N, C-alpha and C positions, 0 to 999 in steps of 0.2 A: 755725265756719269764717267766719261774717260778721264775728264779733268780731277774728278774726285778719287778715281782709282789711281792715278799718277801720283797722288798726295797721300795715299794710304801707304806708307812704308812697310808696314807689316804685310800687307797683301802682295807688295812688289818683290818683298824678299820671300815669300812663300812661292810666289810664280816662277821666280828664278831658280829656286831650289827645285821645284817640281820639273822644270824643263831640264835643268842640269842632270838630275837622276834620270829622266827619261832618256837622255841622250846616251848616257853610260849604258843603260839596258838594251837600248835599240841598236847602237854600235856593236855590242857583243853579240845580239841576234841576228843581225845582218851579216856579220862574218860567219856564223853558223850555217846560215842558209847561201852562203856564198852570192849575195846580191851586192851589185855594184852600187855605191851609194856616195855622197859628198858629204864630208863632215861640215857641220852647220854652225854657225854663230847666231842663229834665230831660233824660233820656235817650231821649225819645220826642217825636213830632210827632202833633198831631191835623190830618188833612186831611178835606176834603169832596170826595169823588170825584164825577164827573159822571155815575155810574151808582148804581144801588141799592147800599147798604152791604154788603149780604149777598151779592149777586153779584160785587161787587168782591173781597170776601173769597174767595169759591170760586175766582174766575179768578186772583187772586194765589197761590192754594195750588197751582193747575195748574202754575206756575212755581216752586214749591218755596219761596215766601215766605209766613209766616204773619203776617197783621195781625189787627186786633180791632175790630169795629164797637163804638161806644161811644154808641150812643143811649140804652142803659139808664142811662148816666152824665150824662144832660142834654145830650148832643150828637147831637140827631137828624140822622142823615144822614151821621155823621162816622165815621172810622175812625182808630185808633191804628196808628202804625208806630215801632217802636224803632229808634233809631239804633245801628248795628253798626260793625263793621270795614269798611274800604274795600270789601272784595269782596262783603260783605252788602249795603251801600248801592247798590252797582251793580247787583246782583241785583233789588233794589227798582225801581230806575229802568229797568231792562231790562224787567221785567214791566209797568211802569205804562205804558211807551211802546208796548208790545204790546196793552194793554187799553184805554188810553184813546185 
């Protein structure tokens, strides 16, 4: 399935467009929320929430949003958030506004 997806140029172009649009939206929203984050060349962000990352993960799950603490990858206090479609990105921001 992965090989077929990589050969589907239309799918790849749409995926890249979705991620790039998501980055622009999330960059702007993270700035409004005054969240520390690192710009990304991938389909995810690393952020440093103002609360404990495990607590942040639990609170995000209460809003139906899954994130991943990445302290074990050399980024203590940080969380990974995958860039999704507009609705998913809006759900991330909605949850973060309520948590932070």
